[in-house]
N, C-alpha and C positions, 0 to 999 in steps of 0.2 A: 734605777729611776736616776739615774746621773744628772738629768736635766732639771730634776725636781729639788734633788738633796744636795746640790753643790755646794751650797753654804752651809751647810750643816758640819760645822767643826766637831772634832773629836771632844772638845772640852763641852759641848752641848749634851743637857741630859736628855735624853727620849729611851724610852723603853715601851716594848710590845710585847705582851703575852703571847704566845704560840698561838693560839685559838682564834686570835685576830688577826694572824699574816693574810689569810685568804681577803677579808674587806679592806686592807691597808692594799693590798695587790690590784685589787679591783679598782680602789678609790684610785691610785694613782696612774692606773691606765687610763682609766675616763677622764682625769685632769689633763694628761698629756693630749688625749685625743681631743678635749673640746678647747684647749690653748693653742696646739699646734707647737712645733719646734721655736719660732719665733716668739709666741707668747709666754713660752715656758722661761725664757730670759727674765720675765718680769715679775715671775714666782719663787717665792722664797719659802720654806718648810723650817718653821723655828723649833718645834716641839712635836712630837707623838708620844702620847703614853695613856694610862688609864688613869681616870680620876672620879671617884666617886662611883665606882663601877660599871665605868661607861668609858668609851675611847674619846680622847680629844686630840685632835689635830689641829695644832696652831700654825697659823701659815701668814703671809703676807703677799698681797697682789699688787703691785704698782699699778695707779690710776693712768691709763693712756686715754687719749682721744677714740670714742667708739667700741673700747673695752668693757661698756657696761654689762652686755650680755655674756661676755665670757666670765665674767665677775659673778653675775648671779648663777650664771649654771656653776661654775666651781662652788660657790656656796651652798648650793642646791645637794651637790655630791657629798660633800664635807657633811652636811646635815643629815644626809641619809645614812651616810657610813656610820657616823657617829649615834644614830639612834639605831640602826641595825645590831649595834654591839651590846645595845641594850638586852638583847634576846637571845644573843650567842656567846655560848661558852669561850671564856677566856682562856681556858686550858686547850679545848678541844676543837672547838668549832660547833660543836653541837648546839642544837636547840637548848635555851637558857632561861631561867630567871633570875631578879636581881635578889642577892641575899645580903645580910650583914652577919659577918663571921667573927664573932669576938671583936665587934667595933669595927671590922673591916669591910668596906662596901664593896660588893665584887659582885659578877655576873657569873653564875656556872650552871652547869647540868647536873641533875640528880646523881650522876655518878661521882662528880667532882665537887659535891656539896659540902664536905667534911673539911676542916681548915688545912689538916696536912694531903689531901689528895690533889 
């Protein structure tokens, strides 16, 4: 998604567990569709990572006249993807639940519930 990630420099820290690739792929497709090519120029991804067992997708969308509807739609899409991550295994993408593994907050299915799996 070069239109969305054009500003993400190599020095920017982002990490995405493999089980959430599908969530973020779908999210980026929907954001591009909501904004259109011209609107993507006003969108900047800052960071993508797991935090406290859920997906975090930090971004900035420049405010423009009449862009309120698109901004609301993007917020809804991001909120939905982040909420979906709370029941999606970060390792494999299967249905999962929030777990505390030795003090580390994670979302994993039963197969990947052990800390070393």
